[in-house]
N, C-alpha and C positions, 0 to 999 in steps of 0.2 A: 674108359668104357664108359656108356650108358647102356642100361638095359633096362626094358618093361617086360613085363609077363602078366598076362592075363587070359581067360577065357574067353574066346571070341575072333571075329576075322578084323584084320588090320589092312587095310588096301591103298597104304600110304606111306610114303619113305619122307625123311623129313631135314630139311636144312635149316639150322639156326644158326644167326650169326655167321661167324668165319668158319666154323665147326658143319663139316657134312656127316650127317648120320646115315647109314645105309639100312636100310629095313630087311628083313627076311621075313614078308607078306605071306603067311602061313593060315592053311584050311580053317576054316570053323572049328573053334574046338579045341586048337592047339595053340601052344605057349607063341606069343611074337618075341622076337628078342631084335632090340637095337643098338648096334655098336659103332662107336665112334670112328670114323674114319680118319686114316693119317690125313693130317694137313696141315701144312707151316702156315697158312694162313694169318695166323695168331703170331707167331714168330715175326712174320714178313711186316706185318702192321706195329708190331712193337719198334723192330729196328727201323724201320720209315721216320717213326715220330721221333726215333733219337736221334736220328741223322740230320732230320729238318732242326731239329733244335740247337745242335752243334754248328749246322751251316748258315742255320739263321742266326745265331747270337754272334758269330764272326761278322755278320755282316753290318750288326750293330756298333756302336761306340758309345766306350763308357764315360758317364759326365766329367767335363774339363772341371774337377773340383778337388781339393785339397784335402783327401781323408789318409790321416795319418796311421803309419802300423796299426791294428788293433789290438796288440798287448801290450800297447805302451811303453813296447823296448827302445823305441824309434829307428832309427837308420841302423843298416849292418852294413858289412864291408862284403863287396860283390866278388866271388869266387869262381871265377869261369869253370876250371878244370872239374869242381866237387858237382857242379850243374850239369856237366857234360857225365857224370857217374850217373845222376840221377835220371837222365835221358836213356841210359843205356836201362839202365834198372827198370824202367817204366815199358818201353818197347819190346826188350829184349825180353823182358820177366813175362809180359803180358802172352809175349808167345811162348815162352816156352810154358807157362801155366795150360794154355790153350794145347800144346802138345800131350802135356802130361795127363789131361784131361782125356784124351784118346785112349793113352798107355791103361791108365785105371779103368777105363769101361771095357776096352780089351782082356788086361789080365787081372785086372782087380778085381770082376765083376763078370768077366766070362762074356760079354756081350757081344753081339754079333751084327753086322749089316748096317742100319741105320742108327740103332740105338749108339751107336759107338758116340757119335757126336751129339747125345745128349750133354754130359757135361758142356763139353767145348762150347756148344750155341747157348747155352745158360750164363755160362760166365763172360761169354763174347755180348751179348745182350745187355747185361746188368753193367759192364764196365764202357761200353758206348752210351745207354741211359744216361748215368754217373756222369760222362761227359758231357752229355748235352744239359743237365742239369747245373753242374758247375760254370759251363762255360753262360751259360744265363745271370746266372749269378753275379757272374766278373763284371760284366755289362752293366747289372742294375748297382753295384754296391761302388765300384769304381777306385778302390783301395790303391794306394801308392805301394808300390812294392819297396823293402826296406832300402835296396840297395841306392833306388832312387829318391828316398827321401832324404832333406836338410833337417836336422835337428836345431841349428840355426837360424834359419831363415821360418820353419813350420811349413813347406812348403814342398812339393813335387817338382825334383829339381830336372826330368826327362820329359821331352813333348812325346816319347814312342805311347802309343797305346797300350802297347802290353805290358808297360810299367805300371799302369792304372787297372791292371785286372789279377790284382794279387790276392784277392778273396771268393771263392777258397782255392786251397790248392789242387792243379787240374794233373800233376804227377802223383798225387796220392788217392785221390777218388776211387779211381778206376782198378787199381791194384787191391782196394779194401774192398769193391765191389765184389771183384771175383773173391776175395774172401768170405764177404759174406755168402755169396749164391754156393760157394761150395758147403761152408755151414750149414745152409737152408736146403740142401739135397740129402744131409746126414738128418737134419731136424725134423724137419717137416712130414717127410714119407714114412706112412706106417712099416716099423720094424727099424728103422735105420740104413743106413749104407756107409757103415766101418770103412769100406775102401778108401772114402772121400777125404778121409782125415789128410793124407799128404797132400792132397788141393790147398785145404785148408791152411795149413801148416806154411806152404811155399810162398801162397798169394801174401798171408797176414806178415811174413817176416819181411817180403817186398814193400809192401805197403809201411809197414812200421821203419824199415831203412828209409825210404824216401820220404816218408813223415820228418825225420830227423837231419838229411840231408840238405832238404829243401831249404831247413832253416839255415846250417849252417852255411851255406852256399849264398844267404843273404837274398836269398829270390822270394822269401815267404818269412812270415812269422809265425809262432806256435798257435794262434787262434786259426792262422789259415790252414794248417796242415792237420791240426785235429779237426776242426769243421769238415776238412774233403774228406776225412776217416771217415768221421762219422757217417756224412751223407752218403759216401758209396757203401760202406759196410750197410744201411737201412736199405738201401737201391738193392743190392745183391741178394738181401734176403727176400724182399718183396718180389724179385726176379723169380727166386726159386720156387716160391711159393703160387707163383701162376703157371709152375709149371708141374707142381705134385701131380703126380698121378695114381699115387698109392692112398689117398685119402677117401673112405665110402662114405658116401650119404644113401639113405635108405627111405623112403617114404610110402607109404601103405594108407591105403584109403579105398573101402568099398569095393573089395576084391580087387583092385591094382594096387601092384608093386614096383615101385621106380627107386632104381641103385644106380647111384652116379659115381665114378672116382675119376680126378682128372690129372 
């Protein structure tokens, strides 16, 4: 909410960037209150940006160079069954965590109406943004997956573009982003939100599990997965910070007091 108080008449309502501010235009000598209206413009812009990054990245191709697995361990055996488990952990885990977000908002925090969507939206947005960043990096680096690397020849033996998109791990980053977003919703708002701890635990466990299993599957190395986790977690914290609505800021000058909380 953004509020402004002063003596005098204010005859205008304000629109700033993507946020709408509804003005209660008061009579002379009465206080004026400006409140931020409910607008999903910011969320739409954020999701659109992430979506363009994801879609655009896969229209590009990684460089055709032989970039060895970055951990220096070389080739690893391909285990498709383990890779399938990581697929389930990623997509099923993301869906389950978003659903748990609704449960936490409703029964953990007692929210109603549109506010039930706060945790699910923040987590989903962070996961999508993490995917977008990772997708761009995959094409920029062009690292060969351990399963396709030949230690004998020092080359990537696969012609498939996906086998040159090893760095960083796209199976780890979105789940780590959800973990970071959940922690951010506890840390950033004034007073904390202890009810979000189950989200932190669930998303972190899933991300850590995939971080290990993607290496076991031969799809990634430890540099790929640990970097994916770090990127995702950082994106999640940043996304939560952008959605914090309980950090008050007050500025006073010449009888005018402006207080804001996002």
